[in-house]
Every structure is written in C-alpha cells, then in structure tokens.
N, C-alpha and C positions, 0 to 999 in steps of 0.2 A: 502492499501498498503505499510506502514511503517513498518508492520508488517512480511511483505513479504520478504522485503530488511533484516530486522535484522533478520530473521529467514533462511537467504542465507547466511548471514554472520556467525551466530553462526553454521552452516554448515561444512561451506569451513575451518572453526576453526577447528571444530572436525576434519575433517580427516586429514588435515595439522597435527595436533597432532598424532593422531592414525600412520599416515605414519613415523612420526617422531621418535614417538617413536620405531614400527619396528623396521625401521632402525638402532639406536641407540642398539637395542637387537641383533640384525645381526651380527653387526661389531662388536659386544664387546663380544657376546659369542660366536662365531664360531673360530675354529681355524684357523686363516688366519694367523700369523706372526712364522717365526720364532723362536725356542725355543732356549734360550740366551745361556743356561745350557747343553743342548744335547753333543754339541761338546765336553765336556769334562767329560763327561759321557761314549761316547763313547768307546770302547772296555774295560772297565771295567767290573765287577762284577757282579752289580746290574742296574738296568734299569730306567732312568732318573727319581727322583720325579715329576716334575715341567710337562712334556708332556706324562710319560709313556712309554717312546720312542718311540713318534709318531713322534716327530721333528717336534711339531707344537703347539703353547699355544695361546688363546685366548688373547684380548687386555685388559679386564679385569684382569686375569692371568698376564700377563707382569706388567700391574702395581701395582698388588697387590705382585707379589713375588720380583720383578726389574728387572734389566738386566744382564749384563753379570757378572758372582760368582769374589769371592777377590779369590787368586790363590795363594797362600803364595811361594808354590815351581815354580813357572814360571819364568823361566830366572835366576834361581840360578844353580849354578854348582855341579856333580853330585857326590856325594863320597860314596855310598857304591848301589849297583846292587845286588838283590836277584833274583834268579831261583827258580821254582817250576815246575814238571811233567817230569823234563827232564831225559828219562828212556834209549831210543832208536837214540836221539839225544843230542849230547852233548851242554850246557848251553856256550860253550865258541864260540860255532860255530850259534848257535843262535845269541851272541850277534852282530858278526860280521853280521849276515845278516839283524840284526836290526838298524846297523850303530850307537848303544850305549856305550858310555864308559867313563867310570870315566875323571872327571876333567872336562869335557866341561861343557854348559851352557844345561839345558835342557826346553824345551817348548811343549805346547799341539800339536803342529804339528809337534815337532819327536815324542810323546809319540803315537799319530796315526799313523804316518809312519812306528814307529818300525812295530807297530802290523799289518798293512798292508804287510809288507815287510815280516815278519815270516809266515802270513798266504799262502802267494804268494811262498813259496816254496813247497807247500804242503806234508810237514809232520805234521802239525797240525792241530784237527778240528777246535781248538778252541782256542784265545790268549786273555788273557787277560792282558792290563798294568798298575800300576797304580800307579801313583807316590806320592811324600807326602814330607813334609816339615820337616827339623831336628830343633827343636826348640831351641836345644844348641847353633847352629852355622847356618851359614848363608848358608844353602847349603840343596840340597834335596836329595832324594833316591825314588828310581824305583825297585818296584818289579811285575817279568814277571812272569806269571802263564800258564802253555800249558797244552793243552789235545793231545797227540801224534797220528797221526791215525795208526791203525794197518797195522803191514805191511805184504805181502803177505809172507805165510808160517813160519808165527811165530805163 
C-alpha cells in the first residue's frame, strides 16, 4: 500500500513538473510582448533588429535585450533638417506637411507623425524619417528621405 501511495505522489510530481516546464516554455518563447524598439525604428530605413518588424518579442528576448532604448535625440531642439529624393515636390512643401521646423523640440511621436503626414499627401510611395543627435551640441537633426510616386503624363 505504501508503494502505491509513493508511486502516486511521484507521478503527480512528474505531471506538475512537465506542465510547469511547458508553461514556462510557451510564455518565455512565444512573442507575446510589444517590441520596445519597434516604434523607434518605424519609418526608418532598416527593420527592427529585435522583432524583425513583427512588432512582438518573446519574454526571453525582452529580458535579454532590455526595455526602451536610450535615444540621445529625444526631446532636443532641431538645428538641421536634411531632405533627399525630392524631384517633383519641394522639400519646403514637405516640411510644411510634416510640421517639422528647426528650433523646436523633436520627439519620436513627432517623427512618426511627420512620416504619416507625408504619406497621407499621396505624393510619396515611401518615406523614411531618421533622427540623430549632434555630439558637439545639445541639439538633434532629422533626415527625410522620400521616393515620389510617378505622376500621370510624365
């Protein structure tokens, strides 16, 4: 009788251990968390290295890579704005649509809003807005690169 009770406890322990191990594996290695880096890579020129542009990361990767990245340009005033790819539209018009002006603080939300505003005009197939920090001063810079849509009759 003692062997039957001992065997029953051993089987129960084994089942609980397997269920716990499977649960930890599923929670730890399925992409269930929002990627903390993806919003800062969005409308950039490269896909997110943490989530490969999926927007989700695993609990294990979040622990290993850390949370929100340190952005040296976040909140700093813009002192230069550069544009590339403007052929049929003007860079000045694009800045007006994007609401990007020098001397004002620049944030990631403003960077994403600028890219969305430029895409909403219908003039561009793709928009890349990349912000960077100036090492020599407490300012930031922005580079806006576009690919314009072909116009009818051209």
